[in-house]
VEXDREN-2710 file (C-alpha; in Angstrom, 1 decimal):
% VEXDREN-2710
k/r/px/py/pz
1/MET/32.5/67.5/60.7
2/LYS/34.7/70.6/60.6
3/ARG/37.5/68.6/62.1
4/THR/37.2/66.0/59.4
5/VAL/37.3/68.7/56.7
6/VAL/40.4/70.2/58.3
7/GLU/42.1/66.9/58.3
8/ILE/41.3/66.3/54.7
9/VAL/42.6/69.7/53.8
10/LEU/45.8/69.1/55.7
11/LEU/46.2/65.7/54.1
12/LEU/45.8/67.2/50.6
13/GLY/48.4/69.8/51.5
14/LEU/50.9/67.2/52.6
15/VAL/50.3/65.3/49.3
16/ALA/50.7/68.4/47.3
17/ALA/53.9/69.3/49.2
18/ALA/55.3/65.8/48.7
19/ALA/54.5/65.9/45.0
20/PHE/56.1/69.4/44.6
21/GLY/59.2/68.2/46.4
22/TRP/59.4/65.0/44.3
23/ILE/59.1/67.1/41.1
24/ASN/61.8/69.5/42.2
25/LEU/64.0/66.5/43.1
26/GLN/63.7/65.1/39.6
27/LYS/64.5/68.4/38.1
28/GLY/67.5/68.6/40.3
29/ASN/68.7/65.2/39.2
30/LEU/68.2/66.1/35.5
31/ALA/70.1/69.4/35.9
32/SER/72.9/67.5/37.6
33/GLY/73.1/65.1/34.7
34/ASN/73.2/68.0/32.3
35/VAL/76.0/69.5/34.2
36/VAL/78.0/66.3/34.1
37/ALA/77.4/66.0/30.4
38/LEU/78.4/69.5/29.7
39/GLU/81.6/69.0/31.8
40/THR/82.4/65.9/29.7
41/LYS/81.9/67.7/26.4
42/ALA/84.0/70.6/27.7
43/LYS/86.8/68.2/28.5
44/ALA/86.6/66.5/25.1
45/THR/86.5/69.9/23.4
46/GLU/89.6/71.0/25.3
47/ALA/91.4/67.8/24.3
48/MET/90.5/68.4/20.7
49/LEU/91.8/72.0/21.0
50/ASN/95.1/70.7/22.4
51/ASP/95.4/68.2/19.6
52/SER/94.7/70.9/17.1
53/ARG/97.3/73.1/18.7
54/THR/99.8/70.3/18.4
55/GLU/99.0/69.6/14.8
56/ALA/99.2/73.3/14.0
57/GLU/102.7/73.5/15.6
58/VAL/103.8/70.4/13.6
59/ALA/102.4/71.9/10.4
60/GLU/104.1/75.2/11.2
61/GLU/107.4/73.4/11.7
62/ALA/106.9/71.5/8.4
63/LEU/106.1/74.8/6.6
64/ASP/109.3/76.4/8.0
65/LEU/111.3/73.4/6.8
66/LEU/109.7/73.4/3.4
67/SER/110.4/77.1/3.1
68/ASP/114.0/76.5/3.8
69/GLU/114.1/73.7/1.2
70/MET/112.4/75.9/-1.3
71/GLU/115.1/78.5/-1.3
72/PRO/117.7/76.5/-3.2
73/LEU/114.9/75.3/-5.6
74/ARG/114.0/78.9/-6.4
75/ALA/117.6/79.6/-7.2
76/LYS/117.8/76.6/-9.5
77/ALA/114.5/77.5/-11.1
78/PHE/115.9/81.0/-11.7
79/GLU/119.0/79.5/-13.3
80/LEU/116.8/77.2/-15.5
81/ASP/114.7/80.2/-16.6
82/ALA/117.9/82.1/-17.5
83/VAL/119.2/79.1/-19.6
84/LYS/115.8/78.7/-21.3
85/GLU/115.6/82.4/-22.2
86/ALA/119.2/82.4/-23.6
87/LEU/118.5/79.3/-25.8
88/ALA/115.1/80.6/-27.0
89/ASN/116.5/84.0/-28.0
90/GLY/119.9/82.8/-29.4
91/PRO/121.0/81.0/-32.5
92/LEU/122.7/78.1/-30.7
93/LEU/119.9/75.6/-31.3
94/GLN/119.7/76.6/-35.0
95/ASP/123.4/76.3/-35.4
96/LEU/123.5/72.9/-33.7
97/GLU/120.6/71.6/-35.8
98/SER/122.3/72.8/-39.0
99/LEU/125.5/71.2/-37.9
100/TYR/123.9/67.9/-37.2
101/LYS/122.0/67.9/-40.5
102/GLN/125.4/67.7/-42.2
103/GLN/126.2/64.5/-40.5
104/LYS/125.0/61.1/-41.8
105/GLY/123.8/59.9/-38.5
106/LEU/123.7/61.1/-34.9
107/SER/124.8/59.1/-31.9
108/ILE/122.3/58.5/-29.1
109/GLU/124.1/61.0/-26.9
110/ARG/123.7/63.7/-29.6
111/GLN/120.1/62.9/-30.1
112/LEU/119.5/63.2/-26.3
113/GLY/121.3/66.5/-26.3
114/LEU/119.3/67.8/-29.2
115/GLY/116.1/66.8/-27.4
116/ALA/117.1/68.4/-24.2
117/LEU/118.0/71.7/-25.9
118/ARG/114.7/71.8/-27.8
119/LEU/112.9/71.0/-24.5
120/LEU/114.6/73.9/-22.8
121/ALA/114.2/76.3/-25.6
122/LYS/110.7/75.5/-26.9
123/GLY/109.0/73.4/-24.3
124/GLY/107.3/70.0/-24.5
125/ASP/104.7/71.1/-27.0
126/ASP/107.4/71.3/-29.7
127/PRO/107.0/68.1/-31.8
128/GLY/110.7/68.1/-32.4
129/VAL/111.3/67.3/-28.7
130/ALA/109.5/64.0/-28.7
131/GLU/111.0/63.2/-32.1
132/ALA/114.5/63.6/-30.9
133/PHE/114.0/61.6/-27.7
134/GLN/112.1/58.9/-29.6
135/LYS/115.0/58.6/-32.1
136/ALA/117.4/58.3/-29.2
137/LEU/115.3/55.5/-27.6
138/GLN/115.0/53.7/-30.9
139/MET/118.8/53.9/-31.3
140/ALA/119.3/52.5/-27.8
141/ASP/121.0/49.2/-28.2
142/TRP/120.2/48.5/-24.6
143/ASN/123.9/47.7/-24.1
144/GLY/123.6/48.8/-20.5
145/ARG/123.9/52.5/-20.9
146/LYS/121.2/53.0/-18.4
147/LYS/121.7/56.7/-18.1
148/THR/121.0/57.4/-21.8
149/ILE/118.0/55.1/-21.8
150/CYS/116.6/56.7/-18.7
151/ALA/117.3/60.2/-20.1
152/ALA/115.4/59.3/-23.3
153/GLN/112.4/57.9/-21.5
154/ILE/112.2/60.7/-18.9
155/GLY/112.6/63.2/-21.8
156/LEU/109.6/61.7/-23.6
157/ALA/107.6/61.7/-20.4
158/ALA/108.5/65.4/-19.8
159/ALA/107.3/66.1/-23.3
160/GLY/103.9/64.7/-22.5
161/GLU/104.3/61.3/-24.3
162/ASN/102.6/58.2/-22.9
163/ILE/105.5/56.0/-22.1
164/LYS/106.4/53.4/-19.5
165/VAL/109.5/54.6/-17.8
166/LEU/111.8/52.0/-16.3
167/SER/111.3/51.7/-12.6
168/GLU/114.9/52.5/-11.8
169/CYS/114.7/55.6/-14.0
170/ALA/112.1/57.1/-11.7
171/ILE/113.4/60.1/-9.7
172/GLN/112.8/60.4/-6.0
173/PRO/112.4/63.9/-4.5
174/ASN/116.1/63.9/-3.5
175/GLY/117.0/63.3/-7.1
176/VAL/118.3/59.7/-6.6
177/PRO/117.1/57.1/-9.1
178/VAL/115.0/54.3/-7.6
179/ALA/117.0/51.1/-7.2
180/SER/115.9/48.0/-9.0
181/ALA/114.8/44.9/-7.1
182/HIS/116.5/42.7/-9.6
183/GLY/120.1/42.4/-10.7
184/GLY/119.6/41.4/-14.3
185/THR/119.8/43.6/-17.4
186/ALA/117.1/44.9/-19.7
187/ALA/116.9/43.1/-23.1
188/ALA/119.1/40.4/-21.5
189/GLY/120.2/38.6/-24.6
190/HIS/122.2/41.5/-25.9
191/VAL/122.5/43.9/-23.0
192/ALA/125.7/44.6/-21.0
193/ALA/125.6/46.8/-17.9
194/ALA/128.0/49.6/-18.8
195/ASP/129.5/52.7/-17.3
196/ASP/129.8/56.1/-19.0
197/HIS/132.5/54.6/-21.3
198/GLY/130.3/51.8/-22.5
199/HIS/132.4/49.1/-20.9
200/GLY/131.1/46.3/-18.8
201/GLN/130.0/47.6/-15.5
202/VAL/131.8/46.1/-12.5
203/GLY/130.1/45.6/-9.2
204/LYS/127.6/48.4/-9.7
205/GLN/123.9/48.6/-10.1
206/VAL/122.6/47.2/-13.4
207/VAL/119.3/47.6/-15.2
208/SER/116.6/45.2/-14.2
209/ALA/115.5/42.5/-16.6
210/HIS/111.9/43.1/-15.4
211/ALA/112.0/46.9/-15.3
212/GLY/110.0/47.2/-18.5
213/PRO/107.3/44.9/-20.0
214/HIS/108.3/41.3/-19.0
215/TRP/109.2/38.9/-21.8
216/GLY/110.4/35.3/-22.0
217/TYR/110.9/32.4/-24.3
218/GLU/107.5/30.7/-23.6
219/GLY/104.1/31.4/-22.4
220/ALA/102.0/34.6/-22.7
221/MET/105.1/36.8/-23.5
222/GLY/107.1/34.3/-25.6
223/PRO/108.8/35.3/-28.9
224/GLU/105.6/35.2/-30.9
225/ARG/104.1/37.9/-28.6
226/TRP/107.2/40.2/-28.3
227/GLY/105.8/42.5/-31.0
228/SER/102.8/43.4/-28.8
229/GLU/105.1/45.3/-26.4
230/PHE/108.1/45.9/-28.6
231/PRO/106.9/46.9/-32.1
232/THR/110.2/46.3/-33.9
233/CYS/110.2/42.7/-32.9
234/GLY/107.0/42.2/-34.9
235/LYS/107.4/44.7/-37.7
236/GLY/111.1/44.8/-38.3
237/ARG/112.3/43.7/-41.7
238/SER/115.9/42.9/-40.7
239/GLN/115.4/40.7/-37.7
240/ALA/117.7/38.1/-36.3
241/PRO/118.5/35.2/-36.0
242/LEU/118.5/33.6/-39.5
243/ASN/118.6/30.2/-41.0
244/ILE/122.0/30.4/-42.8
245/LYS/121.7/28.7/-46.1
246/GLY/122.9/29.4/-49.7
247/PRO/123.3/30.9/-52.1
248/PHE/125.9/33.2/-50.5
249/VAL/127.6/36.3/-51.6
250/LYS/131.4/36.5/-51.4
251/GLY/132.4/38.6/-48.4
252/ARG/135.2/41.1/-48.7
253/ILE/135.6/42.3/-45.1
254/ASN/138.5/41.5/-42.8
255/VAL/137.5/40.3/-39.3
256/ASN/140.0/39.9/-36.5
257/ALA/139.4/39.4/-32.7
258/ASP/141.9/41.0/-30.3
259/TYR/140.6/39.9/-26.9
260/LYS/142.4/40.4/-23.6
261/ALA/142.3/38.6/-20.3
262/GLY/140.7/40.3/-17.3
263/PRO/138.9/39.7/-14.0
264/LEU/135.7/37.7/-14.4
265/ARG/132.4/39.5/-14.1
266/ILE/129.5/37.1/-14.5
267/LEU/125.7/37.2/-13.9
268/ASN/122.5/35.3/-14.5
269/ASN/120.0/38.0/-15.6
270/GLY/117.0/35.7/-15.8
271/HIS/117.3/35.1/-19.5
272/THR/120.9/33.9/-20.0
273/VAL/124.3/33.7/-18.4
274/GLN/126.3/36.8/-19.3
275/VAL/129.9/37.8/-18.9
276/ASN/130.6/41.6/-18.7
277/VAL/134.1/42.3/-20.2
278/PRO/136.4/45.1/-19.0
279/ALA/137.8/47.5/-21.5
280/GLY/140.5/46.5/-23.9
281/SER/139.1/43.6/-25.9
282/LYS/138.2/44.5/-29.5
283/LEU/136.9/43.1/-32.7
284/ARG/138.4/44.8/-35.8
285/LEU/136.3/45.0/-39.0
286/ASP/138.6/46.2/-41.8
287/GLY/140.7/47.7/-39.1
288/VAL/137.8/49.6/-37.4
289/PRO/137.8/48.7/-33.7
290/TYR/134.6/47.5/-32.0
291/GLU/134.9/47.3/-28.2
292/LEU/133.8/44.0/-26.7
293/LEU/131.1/44.8/-24.1
294/GLN/129.9/41.3/-23.1
295/PHE/129.2/37.8/-24.3
296/HIS/126.3/35.5/-23.4
297/PHE/124.9/32.1/-24.3
298/HIS/121.8/30.7/-26.1
299/ARG/120.5/27.1/-26.0
300/PRO/120.1/25.8/-28.6
301/SER/121.9/28.0/-31.1
302/GLU/119.7/30.8/-32.4
303/GLU/121.4/30.7/-35.8
304/GLN/120.7/27.6/-37.8
305/ILE/122.9/26.1/-40.6
306/ASP/120.7/24.7/-43.4
307/GLY/117.8/24.5/-41.0
308/LYS/119.6/22.7/-38.1
309/PRO/120.6/24.4/-34.8
310/MET/123.6/23.3/-32.8
311/ALA/123.7/22.6/-29.1
312/MET/124.4/26.3/-28.1
313/VAL/125.9/29.5/-29.4
314/ILE/128.0/32.3/-27.8
315/HIS/127.2/35.8/-28.9
316/PHE/130.0/38.3/-28.4
317/VAL/128.6/41.8/-28.4
318/HIS/130.7/44.8/-29.6
319/LYS/130.2/48.5/-30.2
320/SER/132.1/51.0/-32.3
321/ALA/133.0/54.5/-31.3
322/ASP/130.1/55.8/-33.4
323/GLY/127.6/53.5/-31.7
324/LYS/127.3/50.6/-34.2
325/LEU/126.9/47.1/-33.0
326/ALA/128.6/43.9/-34.2
327/VAL/127.9/40.4/-32.9
328/LEU/130.4/37.6/-33.3
329/GLY/128.7/34.2/-33.0
330/VAL/130.5/31.0/-32.0
331/LEU/128.5/27.8/-32.5
332/LEU/128.9/25.1/-29.9
333/LYS/128.5/21.4/-30.9
334/GLU/128.3/18.5/-28.6
335/GLY/131.7/16.8/-28.1
336/ASN/134.6/17.1/-25.7
337/GLU/134.5/19.2/-22.6
338/ASN/135.3/22.9/-23.1
339/PRO/137.8/24.1/-20.6
340/GLY/136.7/27.8/-20.9
341/ILE/133.1/27.0/-20.3
342/LYS/134.1/24.7/-17.4
343/THR/135.6/27.8/-15.8
344/LEU/132.6/29.9/-16.5
345/TRP/130.0/27.3/-15.3
346/SER/131.9/26.8/-12.0
347/HIS/131.2/30.5/-11.2
348/ALA/128.0/31.2/-13.0
349/PRO/125.0/31.9/-10.8
350/THR/122.2/29.3/-11.3
351/VAL/119.4/31.8/-10.5
352/GLU/118.8/35.4/-11.4
353/GLY/120.8/37.9/-9.5
354/PRO/123.3/40.7/-9.5
355/GLU/126.7/40.6/-11.2
356/VAL/129.3/38.5/-9.4
357/ALA/132.7/40.1/-9.5
358/LEU/135.6/37.7/-9.1
359/ASP/138.9/39.7/-9.0
360/ASP/140.9/36.5/-8.3
361/VAL/139.6/34.7/-11.5
362/VAL/141.2/35.9/-14.7
363/PHE/139.4/34.9/-18.0
364/ASN/140.2/35.6/-21.6
365/PRO/137.3/35.5/-24.0
366/ALA/139.7/34.4/-26.7
367/ASN/139.7/30.9/-25.0
368/LEU/136.2/30.4/-26.5
369/LEU/137.1/31.1/-30.1
370/PRO/138.0/28.6/-32.8
371/LYS/141.3/28.8/-34.6
372/GLU/139.7/29.2/-38.0
373/PHE/138.0/32.6/-38.6
374/GLU/135.9/32.0/-41.7
375/PHE/132.4/33.3/-41.2
376/PHE/128.9/34.0/-42.5
377/SER/127.6/37.6/-42.2
378/TYR/124.3/39.4/-42.4
379/GLU/122.6/42.5/-41.3
380/GLY/120.3/41.8/-38.4
381/SER/118.9/42.9/-35.0
382/LEU/119.1/42.2/-31.3
383/THR/117.6/38.8/-30.8
384/THR/115.9/39.9/-27.7
385/PRO/113.5/42.8/-27.0
386/PRO/113.5/45.6/-28.1
387/CYS/114.9/43.8/-31.2
388/THR/116.7/47.0/-32.4
389/GLU/117.9/46.6/-36.0
390/GLY/121.2/47.7/-37.5
391/VAL/123.3/45.0/-35.9
392/ARG/126.0/43.3/-38.0
393/PHE/126.3/39.5/-37.4
394/PHE/129.4/37.4/-38.0
395/ILE/128.8/33.7/-37.4
396/LEU/132.0/31.7/-37.4
397/LYS/131.8/28.6/-39.6
398/ALA/134.0/26.5/-37.4
399/PRO/132.1/25.3/-34.3
400/VAL/133.7/24.8/-30.8
401/ASN/133.1/21.7/-28.7
402/VAL/131.0/21.6/-25.6
403/SER/130.2/18.4/-23.6
404/ARG/126.6/17.2/-23.1
405/GLU/127.1/17.6/-19.4
406/GLN/128.1/21.3/-19.9
407/VAL/125.0/21.8/-22.1
408/ASN/122.8/20.3/-19.4
409/GLY/124.7/22.4/-16.8
410/PHE/123.5/25.6/-18.5
411/PRO/120.6/27.0/-16.2
412/PHE/118.2/27.5/-19.1
413/LYS/116.6/24.7/-21.0
414/ARG/115.7/27.0/-23.9
415/ASN/116.5/30.6/-24.5
416/ALA/116.7/30.9/-28.2
417/ARG/114.5/33.1/-30.5
418/PRO/113.1/31.3/-33.5
419/VAL/114.8/32.1/-36.9
420/GLN/113.3/35.2/-38.7
421/PRO/112.4/35.8/-42.3
422/LEU/115.3/36.6/-44.6
423/ASN/113.2/39.1/-46.6
424/ASP/115.5/40.9/-49.1
425/ARG/118.7/40.4/-47.2
426/VAL/121.8/38.6/-48.5
427/ILE/124.1/36.4/-46.5
428/THR/127.8/36.8/-47.2
429/SER/130.4/34.1/-46.8
430/GLY/134.0/35.1/-45.9
END
């Protein structure tokens, strides 16, 4: 009996020892797993710390570079503050405004200068700042003076006005204007790309036809909808073109064209075929010279004679030294082939794109004029957005021939604005 009890006790001891050993083994395995997990976390943490060190080093280098770039900016800011203080505390602005008030009208450049001085002297909260820039923008004939148009729009934006700035007017951090993706010109019907002298720009970047609100001759942004984006197109009282019909008032102005031959510069801006003209060609109105900037085509003619359009019209766009616009219109009727247009059509791009400069092709715009120079005249506007008014039109009575094949060869089936109300205007006959 005692032996049996001893055996049972020993057996229980062995079982207890085995159980104790198994429990300790499990704890050991668990501890080993925890150690592995901790080691994995430690490695991940170390990797994160290394990444953070790298990012910190990159950030530190960027800060050093930014600090270096800020130095010249601080100097420029100091200069700007000095100019602002000098203008704010001096009589220059008052003297300039007094001088300008004595003049009947200011050029767009003077309006821009006045806006810039007021912005510097008084800040964007001064209502005179927006007023000056707005007048400059309203005066802009969109004859391709991209710099002045951009300056007016950027000035209005700087003054806190809600305005859509042309895409190529946007300034990158390095101060370079954003280039346009298109090669056309804004307000295509009456816009010539121009340099600082207002002459047709040759082989340089031109303003995009789609930089601002898009417009066309049909669809959602056809002529009847231009006023929604360009208020003058809808509310103006002296809009062009007109239906030319009597009674007429006898005209007393002398009109002469003095056009010169030059290398051909031609483009398709998405709305018309346009030829940019180098400096030297002029239209003289009672002896006052108007520089020919460009000419372009409309199909059918925008002007009508007694309610009837002709096959096409050429609009020659001129500008005087004081910024006034004059358009000479040459009506084209179907007939014999026109040699001048044959030359132009052989080089005219059929799709929208940048200006094509052909130094080996010499063209004289005078080749497109009739021999007779009797005309109808009226006060009108650009016939394309923004429909700026104050444009003097001279529509020659004698049409010029163009063949049906040449009309059909024009890459636009229709690009003519409908005739506008005469309102209280008179049409003179000279």
